[in-house]
C-alpha positions, 0 to 999 in steps of 0.5 A: 491540510483538510481531510482529503489532502490527508487521505490523499497523502496516506493513499500515496505513502500506502502505494509506496510502501506496497511497491517496496514490500512487493519489490522485497518479495520479488527480488530479495527473498526467494523462499517462502518469506517472499510470498508473505511480502508480496501478499502484505504489499497487496494488502496495503494496495487494498487499503490504499484503494479504500483510502482513495474511495473515501476522499470526498465522503468523509 
């Protein structure tokens, strides 16, 4: 595995974890904790976006 494949795999894992966190916030927790889970999930998307932008540059 080269570094681009590692970054692609990390991006995929971050997207999956972000989706799971947003789903937990939307469907499992109806109180203030749901907002926290959803915001952390959006943060995971932002980090995955950075990983995707680094492919081919590192």
